[in-house]
All heavy atoms as a GROMACS GRO file, in nm:
protein
  591
    1MET      N    1   2.420   0.330  -0.084
    1MET     CA    2   2.485   0.431  -0.169
    1MET      C    3   2.490   0.567  -0.091
    1MET      O    4   2.390   0.608  -0.037
    1MET     CB    5   2.400   0.443  -0.296
    1MET     CG    6   2.474   0.536  -0.393
    1MET     SD    7   2.396   0.520  -0.562
    1MET     CE    8   2.234   0.605  -0.533
    2SER      N    9   2.603   0.616  -0.082
    2SER     CA   10   2.611   0.746  -0.020
    2SER      C   11   2.552   0.858  -0.095
    2SER      O   12   2.544   0.850  -0.216
    2SER     CB   13   2.762   0.780   0.013
    2SER     OG   14   2.825   0.830  -0.106
    3LYS      N   15   2.511   0.964  -0.031
    3LYS     CA   16   2.452   1.074  -0.096
    3LYS      C   17   2.538   1.146  -0.188
    3LYS      O   18   2.498   1.208  -0.287
    3LYS     CB   19   2.384   1.172   0.001
    3LYS     CG   20   2.269   1.108   0.080
    3LYS     CD   21   2.206   1.212   0.166
    3LYS     CE   22   2.098   1.136   0.245
    3LYS     NZ   23   1.966   1.185   0.237
    4ALA      N   24   2.668   1.140  -0.171
    4ALA     CA   25   2.773   1.205  -0.253
    4ALA      C   26   2.790   1.135  -0.387
    4ALA      O   27   2.819   1.190  -0.488
    4ALA     CB   28   2.896   1.214  -0.189
    5ARG      N   29   2.758   0.999  -0.389
    5ARG     CA   30   2.770   0.915  -0.508
    5ARG      C   31   2.645   0.939  -0.596
    5ARG      O   32   2.525   0.939  -0.550
    5ARG     CB   33   2.776   0.778  -0.467
    5ARG     CG   34   2.918   0.723  -0.486
    5ARG     CD   35   2.926   0.584  -0.448
    5ARG     NE   36   2.930   0.502  -0.564
    5ARG     CZ   37   2.930   0.372  -0.572
    5ARG    NH1   38   2.918   0.300  -0.454
    5ARG    NH2   39   2.922   0.302  -0.678
    6LYS      N   40   2.664   0.944  -0.725
    6LYS     CA   41   2.554   0.944  -0.824
    6LYS      C   42   2.500   0.809  -0.849
    6LYS      O   43   2.572   0.708  -0.834
    6LYS     CB   44   2.602   1.007  -0.955
    6LYS     CG   45   2.640   1.156  -0.944
    6LYS     CD   46   2.673   1.207  -1.078
    6LYS     CE   47   2.713   1.352  -1.073
    6LYS     NZ   48   2.750   1.410  -1.199
    7ASP      N   49   2.372   0.803  -0.879
    7ASP     CA   50   2.303   0.674  -0.902
    7ASP      C   51   2.368   0.621  -1.045
    7ASP      O   52   2.356   0.695  -1.144
    7ASP     CB   53   2.157   0.691  -0.925
    7ASP     CG   54   2.082   0.566  -0.938
    7ASP    OD1   55   2.121   0.480  -1.014
    7ASP    OD2   56   1.973   0.555  -0.874
    8PRO      N   57   2.428   0.503  -1.037
    8PRO     CA   58   2.503   0.460  -1.161
    8PRO      C   59   2.406   0.431  -1.270
    8PRO      O   60   2.450   0.429  -1.394
    8PRO     CB   61   2.570   0.336  -1.110
    8PRO     CG   62   2.495   0.291  -0.984
    8PRO     CD   63   2.443   0.417  -0.933
    9CYS      N   64   2.283   0.406  -1.255
    9CYS     CA   65   2.191   0.375  -1.364
    9CYS      C   66   2.098   0.485  -1.401
    9CYS      O   67   2.016   0.475  -1.498
    9CYS     CB   68   2.109   0.252  -1.323
    9CYS     SG   69   2.206   0.109  -1.295
   10LYS      N   70   2.107   0.603  -1.340
   10LYS     CA   71   2.025   0.718  -1.371
   10LYS      C   72   2.042   0.761  -1.521
   10LYS      O   73   1.935   0.790  -1.587
   10LYS     CB   74   2.053   0.827  -1.276
   10LYS     CG   75   1.954   0.944  -1.302
   10LYS     CD   76   1.971   1.060  -1.204
   10LYS     CE   77   1.866   1.171  -1.234
   10LYS     NZ   78   1.884   1.276  -1.144
   11PRO      N   79   2.154   0.765  -1.577
   11PRO     CA   80   2.167   0.802  -1.722
   11PRO      C   81   2.086   0.712  -1.810
   11PRO      O   82   2.020   0.758  -1.908
   11PRO     CB   83   2.322   0.791  -1.750
   11PRO     CG   84   2.388   0.804  -1.621
   11PRO     CD   85   2.290   0.746  -1.520
   12TYR      N   86   2.077   0.586  -1.779
   12TYR     CA   87   2.000   0.488  -1.860
   12TYR      C   88   1.848   0.522  -1.841
   12TYR      O   89   1.774   0.509  -1.943
   12TYR     CB   90   2.025   0.347  -1.825
   12TYR     CG   91   2.177   0.318  -1.848
   12TYR    CD1   92   2.265   0.300  -1.747
   12TYR    CD2   93   2.217   0.288  -1.989
   12TYR    CE1   94   2.400   0.272  -1.771
   12TYR    CE2   95   2.347   0.254  -2.009
   12TYR     CZ   96   2.438   0.247  -1.901
   12TYR     OH   97   2.570   0.206  -1.928
   13ALA      N   98   1.814   0.557  -1.722
   13ALA     CA   99   1.664   0.586  -1.697
   13ALA      C  100   1.630   0.707  -1.779
   13ALA      O  101   1.520   0.716  -1.831
   13ALA     CB  102   1.642   0.605  -1.545
   14CYS      N  103   1.721   0.803  -1.779
   14CYS     CA  104   1.693   0.929  -1.862
   14CYS      C  105   1.683   0.898  -2.005
   14CYS      O  106   1.601   0.953  -2.073
   14CYS     CB  107   1.797   1.033  -1.829
   14CYS     SG  108   1.796   1.100  -1.664
   15ARG      N  109   1.770   0.810  -2.059
   15ARG     CA  110   1.772   0.770  -2.196
   15ARG      C  111   1.638   0.690  -2.230
   15ARG      O  112   1.587   0.707  -2.337
   15ARG     CB  113   1.888   0.678  -2.224
   15ARG     CG  114   2.013   0.746  -2.231
   15ARG     CD  115   2.130   0.667  -2.265
   15ARG     NE  116   2.255   0.719  -2.220
   15ARG     CZ  117   2.355   0.654  -2.177
   15ARG    NH1  118   2.358   0.522  -2.168
   15ARG    NH2  119   2.461   0.718  -2.132
   16ILE      N  120   1.588   0.618  -2.136
   16ILE     CA  121   1.461   0.554  -2.166
   16ILE      C  122   1.349   0.649  -2.177
   16ILE      O  123   1.273   0.640  -2.270
   16ILE     CB  124   1.424   0.451  -2.048
   16ILE    CG1  125   1.524   0.330  -2.055
   16ILE    CG2  126   1.278   0.401  -2.053
   16ILE    CD1  127   1.513   0.239  -1.926
   17GLN      N  128   1.339   0.748  -2.082
   17GLN     CA  129   1.236   0.843  -2.101
   17GLN      C  130   1.245   0.923  -2.219
   17GLN      O  131   1.144   0.946  -2.286
   17GLN     CB  132   1.243   0.939  -1.969
   17GLN     CG  133   1.204   0.876  -1.839
   17GLN     CD  134   1.060   0.827  -1.844
   17GLN    OE1  135   0.976   0.894  -1.899
   17GLN    NE2  136   1.045   0.708  -1.799
   18ALA      N  137   1.370   0.961  -2.265
   18ALA     CA  138   1.385   1.032  -2.388
   18ALA      C  139   1.344   0.952  -2.512
   18ALA      O  140   1.273   1.000  -2.595
   18ALA     CB  141   1.532   1.080  -2.408
   19CYS      N  142   1.383   0.827  -2.518
   19CYS     CA  143   1.348   0.737  -2.621
   19CYS      C  144   1.200   0.707  -2.629
   19CYS      O  145   1.139   0.728  -2.737
   19CYS     CB  146   1.422   0.597  -2.606
   19CYS     SG  147   1.391   0.490  -2.744
   20LEU      N  148   1.130   0.685  -2.512
   20LEU     CA  149   0.991   0.664  -2.521
   20LEU      C  150   0.917   0.799  -2.569
   20LEU      O  151   0.825   0.787  -2.648
   20LEU     CB  152   0.946   0.621  -2.376
   20LEU     CG  153   0.983   0.486  -2.338
   20LEU    CD1  154   0.947   0.464  -2.192
   20LEU    CD2  155   0.918   0.385  -2.430
   21SER      N  156   0.961   0.909  -2.514
   21SER     CA  157   0.899   1.031  -2.561
   21SER      C  158   0.916   1.060  -2.708
   21SER      O  159   0.819   1.094  -2.775
   21SER     CB  160   0.962   1.150  -2.478
   21SER     OG  161   0.909   1.273  -2.522
   22GLU      N  162   1.031   1.033  -2.761
   22GLU     CA  163   1.057   1.048  -2.905
   22GLU      C  164   0.977   0.948  -2.997
   22GLU      O  165   0.961   0.967  -3.117
   22GLU     CB  166   1.212   1.036  -2.935
   22GLU     CG  167   1.290   1.151  -2.877
   22GLU     CD  168   1.437   1.119  -2.876
   22GLU    OE1  169   1.484   1.016  -2.934
   22GLU    OE2  170   1.513   1.202  -2.814
   23ASN      N  171   0.946   0.835  -2.934
   23ASN     CA  172   0.879   0.732  -3.019
   23ASN      C  173   0.732   0.698  -2.967
   23ASN      O  174   0.685   0.585  -2.977
   23ASN     CB  175   0.964   0.601  -3.004
   23ASN     CG  176   1.094   0.613  -3.077
   23ASN    OD1  177   1.095   0.615  -3.203
   23ASN    ND2  178   1.207   0.629  -3.002
   24ASN      N  179   0.665   0.801  -2.931
   24ASN     CA  180   0.524   0.788  -2.889
   24ASN      C  181   0.498   0.673  -2.784
   24ASN      O  182   0.399   0.604  -2.796
   24ASN     CB  183   0.439   0.758  -3.012
   24ASN     CG  184   0.381   0.891  -3.060
   24ASN    OD1  185   0.378   0.994  -3.002
   24ASN    ND2  186   0.326   0.882  -3.193
   25TYR      N  187   0.594   0.664  -2.700
   25TYR     CA  188   0.578   0.559  -2.585
   25TYR      C  189   0.562   0.416  -2.641
   25TYR      O  190   0.488   0.334  -2.577
   25TYR     CB  191   0.472   0.607  -2.492
   25TYR     CG  192   0.516   0.732  -2.422
   25TYR    CD1  193   0.478   0.858  -2.481
   25TYR    CD2  194   0.600   0.736  -2.309
   25TYR    CE1  195   0.517   0.970  -2.429
   25TYR    CE2  196   0.641   0.855  -2.258
   25TYR     CZ  197   0.601   0.970  -2.313
   25TYR     OH  198   0.651   1.095  -2.258
   26GLN      N  199   0.616   0.384  -2.752
   26GLN     CA  200   0.619   0.249  -2.805
   26GLN      C  201   0.743   0.176  -2.760
   26GLN      O  202   0.850   0.202  -2.816
   26GLN     CB  203   0.611   0.258  -2.957
   26GLN     CG  204   0.478   0.313  -3.003
   26GLN     CD  205   0.476   0.319  -3.158
   26GLN    OE1  206   0.515   0.221  -3.224
   26GLN    NE2  207   0.424   0.424  -3.212
   27GLU      N  208   0.724   0.088  -2.661
   27GLU     CA  209   0.840   0.023  -2.599
   27GLU      C  210   0.926  -0.056  -2.700
   27GLU      O  211   1.054  -0.058  -2.685
   27GLU     CB  212   0.790  -0.079  -2.494
   27GLU     CG  213   0.825  -0.049  -2.351
   27GLU     CD  214   0.778  -0.149  -2.255
   27GLU    OE1  215   0.827  -0.264  -2.268
   27GLU    OE2  216   0.705  -0.117  -2.166
   28ASP      N  217   0.862  -0.116  -2.806
   28ASP     CA  218   0.941  -0.193  -2.897
   28ASP      C  219   1.041  -0.107  -2.983
   28ASP      O  220   1.132  -0.164  -3.037
   28ASP     CB  221   0.845  -0.266  -2.998
   28ASP     CG  222   0.758  -0.174  -3.080
   28ASP    OD1  223   0.722  -0.064  -3.030
   28ASP    OD2  224   0.736  -0.202  -3.196
   29ARG      N  225   1.032   0.018  -2.972
   29ARG     CA  226   1.125   0.103  -3.046
   29ARG      C  227   1.242   0.145  -2.952
   29ARG      O  228   1.332   0.216  -3.000
   29ARG     CB  229   1.062   0.230  -3.099
   29ARG     CG  230   0.960   0.193  -3.204
   29ARG     CD  231   0.917   0.316  -3.272
   29ARG     NE  232   0.823   0.281  -3.386
   29ARG     CZ  233   0.771   0.376  -3.468
   29ARG    NH1  234   0.791   0.501  -3.443
   29ARG    NH2  235   0.691   0.338  -3.563
   30CYS      N  236   1.240   0.102  -2.826
   30CYS     CA  237   1.339   0.146  -2.733
   30CYS      C  238   1.409   0.023  -2.662
   30CYS      O  239   1.457   0.038  -2.558
   30CYS     CB  240   1.276   0.236  -2.627
   30CYS     SG  241   1.211   0.393  -2.691
   31VAL      N  242   1.393  -0.094  -2.724
   31VAL     CA  243   1.440  -0.215  -2.660
   31VAL      C  244   1.590  -0.209  -2.631
   31VAL      O  245   1.638  -0.267  -2.524
   31VAL     CB  246   1.411  -0.344  -2.742
   31VAL    CG1  247   1.259  -0.371  -2.734
   31VAL    CG2  248   1.460  -0.339  -2.879
   32GLU      N  249   1.667  -0.152  -2.711
   32GLU     CA  250   1.821  -0.143  -2.685
   32GLU      C  251   1.842  -0.063  -2.558
   32GLU      O  252   1.928  -0.104  -2.478
   32GLU     CB  253   1.888  -0.085  -2.804
   32GLU     CG  254   1.893  -0.172  -2.926
   32GLU     CD  255   1.774  -0.160  -3.016
   32GLU    OE1  256   1.689  -0.070  -2.996
   32GLU    OE2  257   1.758  -0.238  -3.115
   33VAL      N  258   1.777   0.044  -2.543
   33VAL     CA  259   1.792   0.134  -2.422
   33VAL      C  260   1.737   0.067  -2.293
   33VAL      O  261   1.797   0.066  -2.193
   33VAL     CB  262   1.725   0.273  -2.443
   33VAL    CG1  263   1.737   0.356  -2.326
   33VAL    CG2  264   1.775   0.336  -2.572
   34LEU      N  265   1.629  -0.008  -2.311
   34LEU     CA  266   1.567  -0.081  -2.200
   34LEU      C  267   1.659  -0.189  -2.160
   34LEU      O  268   1.684  -0.214  -2.046
   34LEU     CB  269   1.434  -0.137  -2.239
   34LEU     CG  270   1.318  -0.037  -2.250
   34LEU    CD1  271   1.206  -0.095  -2.322
   34LEU    CD2  272   1.275   0.009  -2.109
   35GLU      N  273   1.721  -0.256  -2.258
   35GLU     CA  274   1.819  -0.366  -2.226
   35GLU      C  275   1.946  -0.310  -2.155
   35GLU      O  276   2.004  -0.370  -2.065
   35GLU     CB  277   1.858  -0.442  -2.350
   35GLU     CG  278   1.946  -0.564  -2.324
   35GLU     CD  279   1.884  -0.675  -2.234
   35GLU    OE1  280   1.772  -0.676  -2.206
   35GLU    OE2  281   1.961  -0.760  -2.188
   36GLN      N  282   1.993  -0.202  -2.204
   36GLN     CA  283   2.105  -0.136  -2.132
   36GLN      C  284   2.073  -0.103  -1.990
   36GLN      O  285   2.170  -0.126  -1.905
   36GLN     CB  286   2.147  -0.006  -2.210
   36GLN     CG  287   2.204  -0.032  -2.349
   36GLN     CD  288   2.219   0.101  -2.425
   36GLN    OE1  289   2.173   0.209  -2.388
   36GLN    NE2  290   2.283   0.082  -2.548
   37MET      N  291   1.956  -0.056  -1.961
   37MET     CA  292   1.917  -0.030  -1.825
   37MET      C  293   1.911  -0.156  -1.747
   37MET      O  294   1.963  -0.164  -1.628
   37MET     CB  295   1.775   0.038  -1.824
   37MET     CG  296   1.717   0.065  -1.685
   37MET     SD  297   1.801   0.202  -1.600
   37MET     CE  298   1.702   0.221  -1.463
   38ARG      N  299   1.860  -0.270  -1.800
   38ARG     CA  300   1.846  -0.396  -1.725
   38ARG      C  301   1.993  -0.446  -1.698
   38ARG      O  302   2.013  -0.491  -1.584
   38ARG     CB  303   1.778  -0.499  -1.818
   38ARG     CG  304   1.753  -0.631  -1.747
   38ARG     CD  305   1.683  -0.725  -1.833
   38ARG     NE  306   1.773  -0.789  -1.928
   38ARG     CZ  307   1.859  -0.902  -1.894
   38ARG    NH1  308   1.851  -0.955  -1.777
   38ARG    NH2  309   1.939  -0.946  -1.982
   39VAL      N  310   2.079  -0.431  -1.793
   39VAL     CA  311   2.221  -0.472  -1.773
   39VAL      C  312   2.282  -0.398  -1.656
   39VAL      O  313   2.349  -0.446  -1.576
   39VAL     CB  314   2.301  -0.471  -1.902
   39VAL    CG1  315   2.447  -0.491  -1.877
   39VAL    CG2  316   2.247  -0.572  -2.001
   40CYS      N  317   2.264  -0.260  -1.653
   40CYS     CA  318   2.308  -0.179  -1.549
   40CYS      C  319   2.256  -0.223  -1.418
   40CYS      O  320   2.324  -0.237  -1.322
   40CYS     CB  321   2.278  -0.034  -1.574
   40CYS     SG  322   2.346   0.087  -1.450
   41CYS      N  323   2.125  -0.251  -1.417
   41CYS     CA  324   2.063  -0.291  -1.286
   41CYS      C  325   2.109  -0.433  -1.246
   41CYS      O  326   2.108  -0.462  -1.122
   41CYS     CB  327   1.908  -0.284  -1.304
   41CYS     SG  328   1.852  -0.120  -1.320
   42LEU      N  329   2.142  -0.520  -1.330
   42LEU     CA  330   2.194  -0.648  -1.293
   42LEU      C  331   2.318  -0.626  -1.207
   42LEU      O  332   2.342  -0.696  -1.106
   42LEU     CB  333   2.229  -0.729  -1.422
   42LEU     CG  334   2.112  -0.802  -1.489
   42LEU    CD1  335   2.164  -0.859  -1.622
   42LEU    CD2  336   2.050  -0.903  -1.402
   43LYS      N  337   2.396  -0.524  -1.237
   43LYS     CA  338   2.520  -0.497  -1.160
   43LYS      C  339   2.489  -0.408  -1.045
   43LYS      O  340   2.555  -0.427  -0.934
   43LYS     CB  341   2.618  -0.426  -1.252
   43LYS     CG  342   2.750  -0.392  -1.188
   43LYS     CD  343   2.856  -0.338  -1.284
   43LYS     CE  344   2.983  -0.308  -1.216
   43LYS     NZ  345   3.080  -0.251  -1.313
   44TRP      N  346   2.406  -0.307  -1.053
   44TRP     CA  347   2.388  -0.211  -0.945
   44TRP      C  348   2.258  -0.211  -0.876
   44TRP      O  349   2.224  -0.115  -0.806
   44TRP     CB  350   2.410  -0.069  -1.013
   44TRP     CG  351   2.547  -0.047  -1.070
   44TRP    CD1  352   2.583  -0.049  -1.196
   44TRP    CD2  353   2.663  -0.028  -0.996
   44TRP    NE1  354   2.715  -0.029  -1.213
   44TRP    CE2  355   2.763  -0.011  -1.082
   44TRP    CE3  356   2.693  -0.012  -0.854
   44TRP    CZ2  357   2.900   0.015  -1.047
   44TRP    CZ3  358   2.827   0.014  -0.810
   44TRP    CH2  359   2.920   0.026  -0.909
   45HIS      N  360   2.168  -0.312  -0.890
   45HIS     CA  361   2.033  -0.311  -0.840
   45HIS      C  362   2.027  -0.283  -0.687
   45HIS      O  363   1.935  -0.223  -0.641
   45HIS     CB  364   1.959  -0.438  -0.875
   45HIS     CG  365   2.008  -0.562  -0.809
   45HIS    ND1  366   2.112  -0.634  -0.861
   45HIS    CD2  367   1.963  -0.629  -0.697
   45HIS    CE1  368   2.136  -0.736  -0.776
   45HIS    NE2  369   2.046  -0.739  -0.678
   46LYS      N  370   2.131  -0.322  -0.616
   46LYS     CA  371   2.125  -0.301  -0.469
   46LYS      C  372   2.161  -0.153  -0.435
   46LYS      O  373   2.123  -0.114  -0.323
   46LYS     CB  374   2.225  -0.390  -0.404
   46LYS     CG  375   2.180  -0.539  -0.411
   46LYS     CD  376   2.277  -0.629  -0.333
   46LYS     CE  377   2.229  -0.770  -0.345
   46LYS     NZ  378   2.324  -0.865  -0.280
   47GLU      N  379   2.221  -0.078  -0.525
   47GLU     CA  380   2.256   0.050  -0.498
   47GLU      C  381   2.178   0.160  -0.574
   47GLU      O  382   2.180   0.270  -0.535
   47GLU     CB  383   2.407   0.074  -0.528
   47GLU     CG  384   2.493  -0.004  -0.435
   47GLU     CD  385   2.646   0.015  -0.461
   47GLU    OE1  386   2.681   0.129  -0.494
   47GLU    OE2  387   2.721  -0.085  -0.461
   48SER      N  388   2.119   0.121  -0.683
   48SER     CA  389   2.044   0.213  -0.773
   48SER      C  390   1.896   0.225  -0.742
   48SER      O  391   1.825   0.124  -0.755
   48SER     CB  392   2.069   0.177  -0.916
   48SER     OG  393   1.996   0.258  -1.000
   49LEU      N  394   1.853   0.339  -0.706
   49LEU     CA  395   1.714   0.367  -0.685
   49LEU      C  396   1.634   0.352  -0.822
   49LEU      O  397   1.511   0.321  -0.820
   49LEU     CB  398   1.683   0.505  -0.622
   49LEU     CG  399   1.740   0.520  -0.476
   49LEU    CD1  400   1.725   0.659  -0.440
   49LEU    CD2  401   1.676   0.421  -0.380
   50CYS      N  402   1.698   0.384  -0.929
   50CYS     CA  403   1.637   0.378  -1.062
   50CYS      C  404   1.590   0.231  -1.101
   50CYS      O  405   1.515   0.217  -1.191
   50CYS     CB  406   1.722   0.438  -1.166
   50CYS     SG  407   1.759   0.608  -1.155
   51CYS      N  408   1.653   0.129  -1.031
   51CYS     CA  409   1.623  -0.003  -1.070
   51CYS      C  410   1.503  -0.066  -0.998
   51CYS      O  411   1.474  -0.187  -1.018
   51CYS     CB  412   1.750  -0.091  -1.044
   51CYS     SG  413   1.889  -0.041  -1.145
   52SER      N  414   1.433   0.013  -0.918
   52SER     CA  415   1.340  -0.049  -0.835
   52SER      C  416   1.212  -0.114  -0.915
   52SER      O  417   1.150  -0.203  -0.869
   52SER     CB  418   1.269   0.067  -0.736
   52SER     OG  419   1.213   0.166  -0.820
   53GLY      N  420   1.190  -0.072  -1.031
   53GLY     CA  421   1.085  -0.133  -1.112
   53GLY      C  422   1.121  -0.216  -1.228
   53GLY      O  423   1.047  -0.270  -1.304
   54ILE      N  424   1.255  -0.246  -1.235
   54ILE     CA  425   1.310  -0.329  -1.348
   54ILE      C  426   1.309  -0.475  -1.314
   54ILE      O  427   1.353  -0.519  -1.203
   54ILE     CB  428   1.463  -0.282  -1.370
   54ILE    CG1  429   1.463  -0.142  -1.419
   54ILE    CG2  430   1.520  -0.369  -1.485
   54ILE    CD1  431   1.392  -0.100  -1.545
   55ASP      N  432   1.248  -0.550  -1.407
   55ASP     CA  433   1.253  -0.699  -1.394
   55ASP      C  434   1.387  -0.752  -1.445
   55ASP      O  435   1.404  -0.745  -1.566
   55ASP     CB  436   1.133  -0.760  -1.474
   55ASP     CG  437   1.133  -0.912  -1.464
   55ASP    OD1  438   1.220  -0.979  -1.398
   55ASP    OD2  439   1.033  -0.961  -1.518
   56LEU      N  440   1.472  -0.789  -1.356
   56LEU     CA  441   1.610  -0.826  -1.398
   56LEU      C  442   1.617  -0.959  -1.479
   56LEU      O  443   1.707  -0.988  -1.553
   56LEU     CB  444   1.693  -0.850  -1.280
   56LEU     CG  445   1.714  -0.717  -1.190
   56LEU    CD1  446   1.801  -0.752  -1.072
   56LEU    CD2  447   1.776  -0.606  -1.277
   57GLN      N  448   1.505  -1.035  -1.477
   57GLN     CA  449   1.501  -1.161  -1.559
   57GLN      C  450   1.441  -1.149  -1.694
   57GLN      O  451   1.452  -1.239  -1.780
   57GLN     CB  452   1.411  -1.264  -1.483
   57GLN     CG  453   1.443  -1.292  -1.334
   57GLN     CD  454   1.590  -1.348  -1.325
   57GLN    OE1  455   1.628  -1.430  -1.391
   57GLN    NE2  456   1.670  -1.289  -1.240
   58LYS      N  457   1.390  -1.024  -1.727
   58LYS     CA  458   1.322  -1.003  -1.856
   58LYS      C  459   1.422  -0.942  -1.949
   58LYS      O  460   1.456  -0.829  -1.940
   58LYS     CB  461   1.206  -0.910  -1.826
   58LYS     CG  462   1.131  -0.868  -1.957
   58LYS     CD  463   1.015  -0.767  -1.919
   58LYS     CE  464   0.952  -0.711  -2.042
   58LYS     NZ  465   0.840  -0.619  -2.002
   59SER      N  466   1.458  -1.012  -2.050
   59SER     CA  467   1.548  -0.961  -2.152
   59SER      C  468   1.468  -0.891  -2.260
   59SER      O  469   1.389  -0.953  -2.328
   59SER     CB  470   1.630  -1.072  -2.220
   59SER     OG  471   1.707  -1.020  -2.331
   60TYR      N  472   1.486  -0.753  -2.283
   60TYR     CA  473   1.412  -0.680  -2.366
   60TYR      C  474   1.449  -0.711  -2.517
   60TYR      O  475   1.367  -0.706  -2.611
   60TYR     CB  476   1.432  -0.530  -2.341
   60TYR     CG  477   1.361  -0.495  -2.210
   60TYR    CD1  478   1.439  -0.494  -2.098
   60TYR    CD2  479   1.220  -0.463  -2.208
   60TYR    CE1  480   1.371  -0.463  -1.977
   60TYR    CE2  481   1.170  -0.435  -2.087
   60TYR     CZ  482   1.239  -0.434  -1.976
   60TYR     OH  483   1.180  -0.404  -1.850
   61ILE      N  484   1.575  -0.747  -2.539
   61ILE     CA  485   1.619  -0.781  -2.679
   61ILE      C  486   1.544  -0.904  -2.724
   61ILE      O  487   1.499  -0.917  -2.838
   61ILE     CB  488   1.772  -0.802  -2.685
   61ILE    CG1  489   1.847  -0.680  -2.637
   61ILE    CG2  490   1.817  -0.843  -2.814
   61ILE    CD1  491   1.823  -0.551  -2.724
   62LYS      N  492   1.535  -1.007  -2.639
   62LYS     CA  493   1.472  -1.132  -2.669
   62LYS      C  494   1.322  -1.104  -2.708
   62LYS      O  495   1.272  -1.155  -2.804
   62LYS     CB  496   1.478  -1.225  -2.559
   62LYS     CG  497   1.416  -1.364  -2.578
   62LYS     CD  498   1.431  -1.453  -2.464
   62LYS     CE  499   1.364  -1.586  -2.481
   62LYS     NZ  500   1.384  -1.675  -2.368
   63ILE      N  501   1.251  -1.018  -2.631
   63ILE     CA  502   1.115  -0.985  -2.657
   63ILE      C  503   1.104  -0.919  -2.789
   63ILE      O  504   1.012  -0.947  -2.869
   63ILE     CB  505   1.059  -0.893  -2.544
   63ILE    CG1  506   1.050  -0.983  -2.417
   63ILE    CG2  507   0.927  -0.844  -2.577
   63ILE    CD1  508   1.018  -0.906  -2.289
   64ALA      N  509   1.187  -0.829  -2.826
   64ALA     CA  510   1.179  -0.750  -2.949
   64ALA      C  511   1.204  -0.850  -3.070
   64ALA      O  512   1.132  -0.838  -3.169
   64ALA     CB  513   1.285  -0.640  -2.957
   65THR      N  514   1.290  -0.944  -3.056
   65THR     CA  515   1.311  -1.044  -3.164
   65THR      C  516   1.187  -1.128  -3.181
   65THR      O  517   1.147  -1.155  -3.288
   65THR     CB  518   1.433  -1.130  -3.120
   65THR    OG1  519   1.547  -1.049  -3.100
   65THR    CG2  520   1.458  -1.233  -3.221
   66ASN      N  521   1.121  -1.170  -3.079
   66ASN     CA  522   0.997  -1.250  -3.085
   66ASN      C  523   0.887  -1.167  -3.150
   66ASN      O  524   0.818  -1.228  -3.234
   66ASN     CB  525   0.949  -1.298  -2.954
   66ASN     CG  526   1.041  -1.409  -2.893
   66ASN    OD1  527   1.116  -1.464  -2.963
   66ASN    ND2  528   1.026  -1.428  -2.757
   67VAL      N  529   0.882  -1.046  -3.126
   67VAL     CA  530   0.777  -0.963  -3.189
   67VAL      C  531   0.798  -0.946  -3.340
   67VAL      O  532   0.715  -0.961  -3.416
   67VAL     CB  533   0.770  -0.818  -3.121
   67VAL    CG1  534   0.684  -0.722  -3.194
   67VAL    CG2  535   0.716  -0.826  -2.975
   68LYS      N  536   0.933  -0.927  -3.377
   68LYS     CA  537   0.963  -0.910  -3.509
   68LYS      C  538   0.944  -1.034  -3.597
   68LYS      O  539   0.909  -1.027  -3.711
   68LYS     CB  540   1.106  -0.865  -3.526
   68LYS     CG  541   1.124  -0.720  -3.481
   68LYS     CD  542   1.267  -0.671  -3.484
   68LYS     CE  543   1.283  -0.528  -3.440
   68LYS     NZ  544   1.424  -0.489  -3.426
   69THR      N  545   0.962  -1.153  -3.527
   69THR     CA  546   0.949  -1.274  -3.604
   69THR      C  547   0.812  -1.334  -3.598
   69THR      O  548   0.779  -1.440  -3.647
   69THR     CB  549   1.055  -1.377  -3.542
   69THR    OG1  550   1.021  -1.409  -3.409
   69THR    CG2  551   1.196  -1.331  -3.564
   70GLY      N  552   0.732  -1.271  -3.521
   70GLY     CA  553   0.585  -1.326  -3.506
   70GLY      C  554   0.570  -1.426  -3.395
   70GLY      O  555   0.461  -1.478  -3.376
   71ASN      N  556   0.672  -1.452  -3.314
   71ASN     CA  557   0.667  -1.550  -3.215
   71ASN      C  558   0.634  -1.475  -3.082
   71ASN      O  559   0.724  -1.436  -3.014
   71ASN     CB  560   0.804  -1.624  -3.201
   71ASN     CG  561   0.791  -1.736  -3.093
   71ASN    OD1  562   0.683  -1.760  -3.032
   71ASN    ND2  563   0.906  -1.796  -3.063
   72SER      N  564   0.512  -1.456  -3.054
   72SER     CA  565   0.478  -1.381  -2.936
   72SER      C  566   0.439  -1.460  -2.807
   72SER      O  567   0.382  -1.416  -2.719
   72SER     CB  568   0.358  -1.282  -2.968
   72SER     OG  569   0.246  -1.360  -3.005
   73SER      N  570   0.475  -1.594  -2.816
   73SER     CA  571   0.446  -1.671  -2.703
   73SER      C  572   0.533  -1.641  -2.584
   73SER      O  573   0.659  -1.612  -2.608
   73SER     CB  574   0.459  -1.820  -2.730
   73SER     OG  575   0.594  -1.849  -2.770
   74THR      N  576   0.477  -1.637  -2.464
   74THR     CA  577   0.554  -1.607  -2.346
   74THR      C  578   0.544  -1.722  -2.254
   74THR      O  579   0.438  -1.794  -2.255
   74THR     CB  580   0.499  -1.479  -2.275
   74THR    OG1  581   0.362  -1.498  -2.245
   74THR    CG2  582   0.529  -1.356  -2.360
   75LYS      N  583   0.644  -1.738  -2.169
   75LYS     CA  584   0.640  -1.858  -2.078
   75LYS      C  585   0.626  -1.805  -1.935
   75LYS      O  586   0.668  -1.707  -1.903
   75LYS     CB  587   0.765  -1.944  -2.092
   75LYS     CG  588   0.767  -2.013  -2.227
   75LYS     CD  589   0.891  -2.099  -2.236
   75LYS     CE  590   0.892  -2.173  -2.374
   75LYS     NZ  591   0.999  -2.247  -2.394
   0.00000   0.00000   0.00000
């Protein structure tokens, strides 16, 4: 990525920080924003520095659904 280009996933990273801050750092309240970041990183992970810690295989929406339904088993 050239220095003149902006990181395409940075806005999502900023939204995650804002959401977590507003919600006492409870990830389950920010799953939609986390999933938006993951989707961005699926497309831009080779170019976005913000994606360095994102697990591209982990769907945050699926995890939130499991928590809400009481199915907390992980594979």
